[in-house]
C-alpha positions as CSV (number, residue, x, y, z in Angstrom):
1,M,20.2,-110.1,67.8
2,K,23.0,-108.3,69.5
3,A,25.8,-106.6,67.7
4,V,29.2,-107.6,69.1
5,E,32.7,-106.3,68.4
6,N,34.1,-106.6,64.8
7,N,30.5,-106.2,63.5
8,K,29.7,-109.9,64.1
9,V,26.1,-110.7,64.7
10,K,25.2,-113.4,67.2
11,L,22.2,-115.4,66.1
12,H,19.9,-117.6,68.3
13,I,19.7,-120.3,65.6
14,K,22.5,-122.4,64.2
15,K,22.8,-125.1,61.5
16,G,21.6,-128.4,62.8
17,D,19.1,-127.0,65.4
18,T,15.5,-128.1,65.4
19,V,13.2,-125.1,65.2
20,L,9.4,-124.4,65.2
21,V,7.8,-122.0,62.8
22,I,5.8,-119.5,64.8
23,T,4.1,-117.5,62.0
24,G,3.3,-117.7,58.3
25,D,1.8,-120.4,56.1
26,D,3.9,-123.1,57.7
27,K,3.0,-122.1,61.3
28,G,3.4,-125.0,63.7
29,K,5.8,-127.1,61.6
30,K,9.1,-128.3,63.1
31,G,12.2,-129.0,61.1
32,K,16.0,-129.1,61.1
33,V,17.9,-126.1,60.0
34,L,19.9,-126.9,56.9
35,E,21.6,-123.6,56.4
36,V,21.7,-120.1,58.0
37,I,22.2,-117.1,55.7
38,K,23.5,-114.4,58.1
39,T,23.5,-111.5,55.6
40,K,19.8,-111.9,55.0
41,N,18.8,-113.0,58.5
42,R,17.2,-116.1,57.0
43,A,17.4,-119.9,57.6
44,I,16.6,-122.8,55.3
45,V,14.5,-125.3,57.2
46,E,13.9,-128.9,56.1
47,N,10.4,-129.3,54.5
48,V,9.3,-125.7,55.4
49,N,8.4,-122.9,52.9
50,M,8.5,-125.2,49.9
51,I,8.6,-123.4,46.5
52,T,8.5,-124.8,42.9
53,K,11.6,-124.2,40.9
54,H,11.8,-124.6,37.1
55,V,15.1,-126.4,36.2
56,K,16.6,-126.2,32.7
57,P,18.0,-129.4,31.3
58,S,21.7,-129.7,31.6
59,A,24.5,-132.3,31.5
60,K,24.0,-133.1,35.2
61,N,20.2,-133.1,34.9
62,P,19.2,-134.1,31.4
63,E,15.5,-134.1,32.1
64,G,15.1,-130.7,33.8
65,G,11.5,-130.1,35.0
66,I,9.8,-128.6,38.0
67,K,11.3,-129.4,41.5
68,K,10.2,-128.5,45.0
69,V,12.9,-126.8,47.1
70,E,13.0,-125.1,50.4
71,A,13.2,-121.3,50.5
72,G,14.5,-119.2,53.3
73,V,12.4,-118.3,56.4
74,H,13.2,-115.1,58.4
75,L,14.9,-115.8,61.7
76,S,12.2,-113.8,63.6
77,N,9.6,-116.4,62.5
78,L,11.5,-119.3,64.0
79,K,11.8,-120.4,67.6
80,L,14.4,-122.9,68.9
81,V,13.1,-126.2,70.2
82,D,14.8,-127.2,73.5
83,P,16.5,-130.6,72.9
84,A,15.9,-131.6,76.5
85,S,12.2,-130.9,76.8
86,G,11.1,-130.7,73.2
87,Q,9.3,-127.4,73.8
88,P,9.9,-124.1,72.0
89,T,12.1,-121.8,74.1
90,K,13.9,-118.5,74.0
91,V,17.7,-118.6,73.9
92,G,20.1,-116.8,76.2
93,R,23.8,-116.6,76.4
94,K,26.2,-116.9,79.3
95,L,29.9,-117.4,79.9
96,D,31.2,-120.8,80.9
97,K,34.2,-121.4,83.1
98,N,36.5,-121.0,80.1
99,E,35.1,-117.5,79.4
100,K,33.4,-118.8,76.2
101,L,29.8,-117.8,75.3
102,Q,27.3,-120.7,75.4
103,R,23.6,-120.8,74.4
104,Y,21.2,-121.9,77.0
105,S,17.4,-122.5,77.1
106,K,15.6,-119.8,79.1
107,K,12.8,-122.4,80.0
108,T,14.9,-125.1,81.5
109,G,18.3,-123.3,82.0
110,E,20.2,-126.1,80.3
111,V,23.1,-125.4,77.9
112,I,22.3,-126.1,74.3
113,K,24.9,-128.2,72.5
114,N,25.9,-126.7,69.1
115,G,24.6,-128.5,66.1
């Protein structure tokens, strides 16, 4: 992660990307990023790092009970899957002709479309 002006942090993973878990209990699983939590450097990935959550009965959910939900995974444990080749890749940044930063796959060199 690189710090940029105005204390904004540029992340290699965005919402909607397909990622591969490279370490931990769910190593080898692929999933779609549902949410990125920048302040904690974590991402919530579909069907990865499932935890059990006890839910109290309420007006919305009169039964309550125990539910399985996704918990956050640290960004350092995720690697982006290149949409073109389907292989995990590192992410680089380069300026396009309009002087705007774009993410690109370091394996294939192709630009990664956002989301």
